[in-house]
C-alpha positions in Angstrom: -30.6 12.5 2.7 -30.5 12.7 6.5 -34.4 12.5 6.4 -34.3 9.4 4.3 -31.9 7.8 6.7 -34.2 8.6 9.6 -37.2 7.0 7.9 -35.1 4.0 7.0 -34.3 3.5 10.7 -38.0 3.4 11.5 -38.4 0.2 9.4 -38.8 -2.7 11.8 -36.3 -5.7 11.7 -37.6 -9.0 10.4 -36.8 -10.8 13.6 -39.0 -8.4 15.6 -41.9 -8.7 13.0 -41.6 -12.7 13.4 -42.6 -12.4 17.0 -46.1 -11.0 16.0 -49.0 -13.2 17.0 -50.3 -13.4 13.5 -47.1 -14.5 12.0 -46.4 -17.0 14.7 -49.9 -18.5 13.9 -48.9 -18.7 10.2 -45.7 -20.5 11.0 -47.6 -23.2 12.7 -49.1 -24.3 9.5 -46.7 -22.7 7.0 -42.8 -23.3 6.6 -40.9 -20.6 8.4 -38.9 -19.9 5.2 -42.1 -18.9 3.4 -43.1 -16.4 6.1 -39.5 -15.1 6.3 -39.3 -14.8 2.4 -42.7 -12.7 2.5 -41.4 -10.4 5.3 -38.3 -9.7 3.4 -40.2 -8.9 0.3 -42.3 -6.4 2.2 -39.5 -4.8 4.0 -37.5 -4.5 0.8 -40.5 -2.9 -0.9 -40.8 -0.3 1.9 -37.1 0.5 1.6 -37.2 1.0 -2.1 -40.3 3.4 -1.7 -38.5 5.4 0.9 -35.3 5.7 -1.3 -37.1 6.7 -4.4 -39.0 9.3 -2.3 -42.4 7.6 -3.0 -42.9 7.1 0.7 -42.4 9.9 3.5 -43.2 7.7 6.4 -43.0 4.0 7.2 -46.5 2.2 7.6 -47.2 1.1 11.2 -46.3 -2.4 12.3 -49.9 -3.6 12.0 -50.1 -2.6 8.4 -46.8 -4.3 7.7 -47.8 -7.5 9.4 -51.2 -7.5 7.4 -49.2 -7.1 4.1 -46.8 -10.0 5.1 -49.8 -12.2 5.8 -51.3 -11.3 2.4 -48.1 -12.2 0.8 -47.8 -15.6 2.7 -51.5 -16.4 1.7 -50.6 -15.6 -1.9 -47.4 -17.8 -1.9 -49.8 -20.8 -0.7 -51.8 -20.4 -3.8 -50.9 -22.4 -7.0 -49.3 -20.4 -9.8 -50.7 -22.2 -12.8 -54.5 -21.6 -12.8 -57.5 -21.1 -15.2 -58.4 -17.8 -16.7 -60.7 -16.4 -19.3 -59.3 -15.7 -22.7 -61.1 -12.7 -24.0 -58.4 -11.7 -26.6 -60.1 -13.4 -29.6 -56.8 -15.3 -30.3 -57.9 -18.9 -30.5 -54.5 -20.5 -30.1 -53.0 -18.1 -27.8 -49.4 -19.4 -26.9 -49.0 -17.6 -23.7 -52.6 -18.8 -22.5 -51.9 -22.5 -23.1 -53.0 -22.8 -26.8 -55.6 -25.4 -27.5 -58.5 -26.0 -25.1 -59.1 -29.8 -24.8 -62.4 -31.3 -25.7 -64.5 -32.8 -23.1 -63.7 -36.4 -24.2 -59.9 -35.7 -23.8 -60.4 -34.1 -20.3 -62.4 -37.1 -19.2 -59.8 -39.5 -20.6 -57.0 -37.6 -18.7 -59.0 -37.7 -15.5 -59.7 -41.6 -15.9 -56.0 -42.4 -16.0 -54.6 -39.6 -13.8 -56.0 -41.0 -10.4 -55.6 -44.6 -11.1 -53.2 -47.3 -12.6 -53.4 -47.8 -16.2 -52.3 -50.2 -19.1 -49.7 -47.6 -20.3 -47.0 -50.2 -21.0 -48.9 -53.4 -20.2 -50.7 -55.7 -22.7 -53.9 -56.8 -20.7 -54.7 -59.7 -23.2 -51.3 -61.3 -23.1 -50.4 -60.4 -19.5 -47.0 -59.0 -20.7 -45.2 -55.7 -21.1 -46.7 -53.5 -23.9 -45.7 -50.3 -25.6 -47.1 -46.8 -24.8 -47.0 -46.1 -28.5 -49.7 -48.7 -29.3 -52.5 -46.7 -27.5 -52.5 -43.7 -29.8 -50.9 -45.2 -32.9 -54.0 -47.3 -33.9 -56.5 -44.4 -34.0 -53.8 -42.0 -35.7 -53.4 -44.6 -38.5 -57.0 -44.9 -38.9 -57.6 -41.3 -39.2 -54.7 -40.5 -41.5 -54.2 -43.5 -43.4 -50.5 -43.6 -42.5 -48.5 -46.9 -42.3 -47.2 -45.9 -38.7 -47.3 -43.2 -36.2 -45.8 -42.1 -32.9 -46.1 -39.2 -30.5 -43.5 -37.2 -28.7 -43.6 -34.2 -26.3 -43.6 -31.4 -29.0 -43.0 -30.8 -32.6 -39.4 -29.5 -32.0 -38.7 -32.9 -30.4 -40.4 -34.6 -33.3 -38.1 -32.7 -35.8 -34.9 -33.5 -33.9 -35.8 -37.2 -33.5 -36.7 -37.6 -37.1 -33.6 -35.9 -38.5 -31.3 -37.9 -36.0 -32.8 -41.2 -36.8 -33.0 -40.6 -40.6 -30.2 -38.4 -41.5 -27.5 -38.4 -38.7 -24.1 -37.3 -40.1 -25.8 -36.6 -43.6 -26.9 -33.4 -45.3 -30.6 -32.5 -45.3 -31.6 -30.0 -48.2 -33.9 -27.2 -47.2 -35.0 -24.1 -48.9 -33.7 -20.9 -47.5 -37.2 -19.4 -47.5 -38.2 -22.3 -45.1 -35.7 -21.9 -42.4 -38.2 -20.8 -39.8 -38.0 -19.7 -36.2 -40.7 -21.6 -34.3 -40.7 -19.2 -31.3 -38.6 -18.7 -28.1 -35.6 -18.3 -30.5 -35.6 -22.0 -31.5 -34.7 -22.2 -35.2 -34.9 -25.0 -37.7 -31.0 -24.8 -38.4 -30.2 -25.1 -34.7 -32.4 -28.0 -34.2 -30.9 -29.7 -37.1 -27.4 -29.0 -35.7 -28.4 -30.7 -32.5 -29.9 -33.7 -34.2 -26.5 -34.4 -35.8 -27.9 -33.9 -39.3 -26.1 -31.1 -41.6 -28.1 -28.4 -43.1 -27.8 -27.8 -46.9 -29.5 -24.5 -47.9 -30.7 -24.1 -51.4 -32.5 -21.3 -53.3 -33.2 -17.8 -52.1 -35.5 -16.4 -49.5 -38.3 -15.8 -52.1 -37.6 -18.2 -54.8 -36.6 -21.9 -54.8 -36.9 -24.2 -57.7 -36.8 -28.1 -58.0 -33.5 -27.8 -59.9 -31.9 -26.1 -56.8 -32.5 -29.3 -54.8 -31.3 -31.6 -57.6 -28.0 -29.5 -58.0 -27.3 -29.6 -54.2 -27.9 -33.4 -54.1 -24.9 -35.6 -53.5 -25.3 -39.4 -53.6 -22.6 -39.7 -50.9 -23.5 -37.1 -48.3 -27.3 -36.3 -48.9 -29.6 -38.0 -46.4 -33.1 -36.4 -47.0 -35.0 -33.7 -48.6 -36.9 -31.5 -46.1 -39.9 -29.1 -46.7 -41.1 -26.8 -43.8 -44.4 -25.3 -43.9 -44.1 -21.6 -43.1 -47.1 -21.7 -40.8 -46.2 -18.5 -38.8 -45.4 -16.3 -41.8 -46.0 -15.8 -45.4 -43.8 -14.7 -48.3 -45.8 -12.9 -50.9 -45.0 -11.0 -54.3 -42.2 -12.3 -56.6 -42.0 -15.8 -55.1 -41.7 -19.5 -56.2 -41.6 -22.6 -54.1 -41.3 -26.3 -54.7 -44.7 -27.9 -53.8 -44.6 -31.1 -51.8 -45.7 -33.1 -54.9 -42.8 -31.8 -56.8 -40.5 -32.7 -53.9 -41.8 -36.1 -53.5 -41.4 -36.9 -57.2 -37.8 -35.6 -56.8 -37.2 -37.7 -53.7 -38.2 -40.8 -55.7 -36.0 -39.9 -58.6 -32.9 -39.4 -56.2 -33.9 -42.3 -53.9 -34.2 -39.9 -50.9 -36.9 -39.6 -48.3 -38.9 -36.6 -48.0 -39.7 -35.1 -44.6 -42.5 -32.6 -44.2 -42.7 -30.4 -41.1 -46.2 -29.0 -41.3 -46.1 -27.2 -37.8 -49.8 -26.7 -37.2 -51.2 -29.9 -38.4 -54.7 -29.2 -39.6 -56.8 -32.3 -39.9 -60.0 -31.0 -41.2 -60.4 -28.8 -44.3 -61.3 -25.4 -43.2 -61.0 -23.6 -46.4 -64.8 -22.7 -46.5 -64.3 -21.0 -43.1 -61.4 -18.8 -44.6 -58.6 -20.9 -43.2 -56.7 -22.1 -46.3 -54.1 -24.3 -44.7 -52.7 -27.6 -46.0 -54.1 -30.7 -44.1 -52.3 -33.7 -42.9 -54.1 -36.0 -45.2 -53.1 -34.0 -48.1 -49.5 -34.2 -47.2 -49.6 -37.9 -47.2 -51.5 -37.9 -50.5 -48.9 -35.7 -52.0 -46.1 -38.1 -51.2 -44.3 -37.2 -48.0 -42.6 -40.1 -46.4 -42.8 -38.7 -42.9 -45.0 -35.8 -41.7 -44.5 -33.9 -38.5 -47.1 -31.7 -36.8 -48.1 -30.3 -33.4 -50.7 -31.6 -31.2 -51.9 -28.4 -29.4 -52.4 -26.1 -32.4 -55.0 -26.7 -35.1 -55.5 -30.4 -34.2 -56.9 -29.1 -30.9 -55.2 -31.6 -28.6 -52.5 -31.5 -25.9 -49.0 -30.5 -26.5 -47.1 -33.1 -28.4 -45.2 -33.7 -31.7 -46.9 -36.2 -34.0 -44.9 -38.2 -36.6 -46.7 -40.2 -39.2 -45.6 -41.9 -42.4 -43.9 -44.9 -43.6 -43.3 -47.7 -41.2 -39.7 -48.2 -41.9 -38.8 -44.7 -40.8 -41.3 -44.5 -37.8 -40.1 -47.8 -36.5 -36.5 -46.5 -36.6 -37.5 -43.6 -34.6 -39.2 -45.7 -31.9 -35.9 -47.5 -31.5 -33.7 -44.4 -31.2 -32.4 -43.3 -27.9 -33.9 -39.9 -28.1 -37.4 -41.6 -28.3 -37.2 -42.2 -24.6 -36.0 -38.7 -23.8 -38.9 -37.3 -25.8 -41.6 -39.8 -24.7 -44.9 -38.6 -23.5 -46.7 -39.5 -20.3 -50.0 -41.4 -19.8 -52.1 -38.1 -19.6 -50.9 -36.9 -22.9 -51.5 -40.2 -24.5 -55.1 -40.2 -23.1 -55.8 -36.7 -24.3 -54.3 -37.4 -27.7 -56.1 -40.6 -28.2 -59.5 -39.0 -27.2 -58.9 -36.0 -29.5 -58.2 -38.2 -32.6 -61.2 -40.3 -31.8 -63.4 -37.1 -32.4 -62.2 -37.0 -36.0 -63.8 -40.3 -36.7 -66.7 -37.9 -37.7 -65.5 -34.5 -39.1 -68.7 -32.7 -38.3 -68.6 -34.1 -34.6 -64.9 -32.9 -34.4 -66.0 -29.4 -35.6 -68.6 -29.2 -32.9 -66.7 -31.0 -30.0 -63.1 -29.7 -30.5 -63.0 -26.1 -29.1 -60.4 -24.9 -31.4 -62.4 -26.0 -34.5 -65.7 -24.8 -33.0 -64.2 -21.4 -32.2 -62.6 -21.0 -35.7 -65.7 -21.9 -37.6 -68.2 -19.8 -35.6 -69.9 -17.3 -37.7 -70.3 -13.7 -36.8 -74.1 -14.2 -36.6 -73.5 -16.9 -34.0 -71.0 -14.8 -32.1 -73.4 -11.8 -32.2 -76.0 -13.9 -30.3 -73.5 -15.2 -27.8 -72.1 -11.6 -27.3 -75.7 -10.3 -26.6 -76.1 -12.8 -23.8 -72.9 -11.7 -22.2 -73.8 -8.0 -22.6 -77.1 -8.7 -21.0 -75.6 -10.4 -18.1 -72.8 -7.5 -17.7 -75.5 -4.8 -17.8 -77.6 -6.6 -15.1 -74.7 -7.3 -12.7 -72.6 -4.1 -13.3 -75.2 -1.4 -14.3 -72.7 1.3 -13.9 -70.7 0.0 -16.8 -71.4 1.1 -20.3 -71.7 -2.0 -22.4 -72.2 -2.3 -26.2 -71.4 -4.7 -29.0 -68.7 -4.0 -31.4 -67.5 -5.8 -34.7 -63.9 -7.0 -34.6 -61.3 -9.2 -36.2 -59.9 -12.3 -34.3 -57.0 -14.3 -35.1 -56.2 -18.2 -35.1 -52.9 -17.6 -33.3 -50.3 -20.2 -32.2 -48.1 -19.5 -35.3 -51.0 -20.7 -37.6 -52.6 -18.9 -40.5 -50.9 -15.6 -39.9 -52.6 -13.7 -42.7 -56.2 -14.8 -41.8 -58.4 -12.4 -40.0 -61.6 -14.1 -38.5 -64.7 -11.9 -38.5 -65.6 -11.6 -34.9 -67.8 -9.9 -32.3 -66.7 -8.2 -29.0 -68.4 -6.7 -26.1 -67.1 -3.3 -25.4 -66.9 -2.2 -21.8 -66.3 1.4 -20.4 -66.3 2.4 -16.8 -66.8 6.2 -16.1 -63.7 7.7 -14.7 -61.5 4.6 -15.3 -59.2 4.4 -18.3 -59.3 1.4 -20.6 -55.8 0.5 -19.6 -56.6 0.6 -15.9 -59.8 -1.5 -16.4 -57.8 -4.0 -18.4 -55.4 -4.3 -15.3 -58.2 -4.6 -12.9 -59.9 -7.6 -14.8 -56.5 -9.4 -14.7 -56.5 -9.1 -10.9 -59.8 -11.1 -10.5 -59.9 -14.5 -8.8 -60.3 -16.0 -12.3 -58.3 -13.4 -14.4 -59.9 -12.0 -17.5 -57.4 -11.3 -20.2 -59.1 -8.7 -22.6 -57.7 -6.3 -25.2 -57.7 -2.5 -25.4 -58.7 -0.6 -28.6 -60.0 3.0 -29.2 -60.0 3.7 -25.4 -62.3 0.8 -24.6 -61.9 -2.7 -23.3 -63.0 -5.4 -25.8 -64.1 -8.8 -24.6 -63.8 -10.9 -27.8 -66.7 -13.5 -27.6 -65.1 -16.1 -29.9 -62.7 -17.3 -27.2 -65.1 -16.9 -24.2 -67.1 -20.0 -23.2 -70.7 -19.5 -22.0 -69.8 -21.2 -18.8 -67.3 -18.4 -18.2 -69.8 -15.6 -18.5 -70.3 -15.4 -14.8 -66.5 -15.2 -14.2 -66.3 -12.3 -16.6 -69.2 -10.5 -14.8 -67.7 -11.0 -11.4 -64.3 -9.6 -12.6 -66.1 -6.5 -13.9 -67.9 -6.1 -10.8 -64.9 -6.4 -8.7 -63.1 -3.8 -11.0 -66.2 -1.4 -10.7 -66.2 -1.8 -6.9 -62.5 -1.0 -6.8 -62.9 2.0 -9.0 -65.6 3.4 -6.9 -63.5 2.9 -3.7 -60.7 4.9 -5.2 -63.1 7.5 -6.2 -64.4 8.1 -2.7 
């Protein structure tokens, strides 16, 4: 204990460190508070190392100052940055979900650094509506009477319920009371909207008669169906189809709301993704359909509401519409994304999410071969090979579907797979890979060819670090 105290006394005081020339130089261009914060972090780190007996002597002052300088430099770097997704999960929620198509990126840039006609009618010279820019193309693609976009699908659900069923009961099957992630659950969203949840059926079985028996002409405001896009109930099951619910809604004079979640526009069943499409939902009779922008649609984050004009217009005038409204960059990206769907084959080629999902294992093998060749030439000490793998759609979409994929397997002699995975994450452009069977797998499906150099540089840096440690 006495020895620990003696070592702790050797730790320099922050005020003394701040007199160092290097730190004085930093404080000329960096707020003093940032430098002080970095110094405190370094000193606190040393103190902890001493107390846990991982450090037997305090680093010299020069080393401490250098570490503070590194911390300050790190604090001046932006936190949100690009990285390479080598996980094979196309809609990786933690990695930003959908990559935007080039048209969407160009549209965002065109309005981001200039003024725009966001809420201005250029022809009339009067105030316009931000809804108009994206509503026209959404109606054209879907055939809906009206449409609007809010900032995410949870917001779309809350706005829809509040506008259509405030103070009323909304009937939902128990098997569809989903949690959409981050502990946000449909019952809680419904409660906040002012609508009252009326559960019917059981977890595995719900029949049309369950809805009809729960209906009360005085208190029921709507029927709601929620697509269980992030899980499946299989076995002894029964659910009410959207067509059946629409017929029941007409019989009871109730609007039918369909929360699709993922919102697939193109039929991908021939590629193994058997999810309902937005067009099918309208065809089957839903009065209002809600879905996400940054999942299977392949656009920016947003909640899209389409359906009958009387209901959408009511939502546009609701106070929550302003709280949930999207900015000019989201509108620009959303409009450009929907424009790609004017030709479904163009959409499959140009929208990254659709292109990645529909790539065959043969196409992926060719692409993986190119990456493996580059890695072998730039990092010859690495053992590189091609492996079959299975990828995922992700983003709470198509949970039971496994996509046949191809991965580049990387092994560095003397470095565990777990250590190599960590080193790849530390690159200037981090590479997020997965570990399986004591090897790092770089799933080629989610790696763009223009990112190959970043992957090679990250591996070269990892190999260099490993060699230095081995000296």
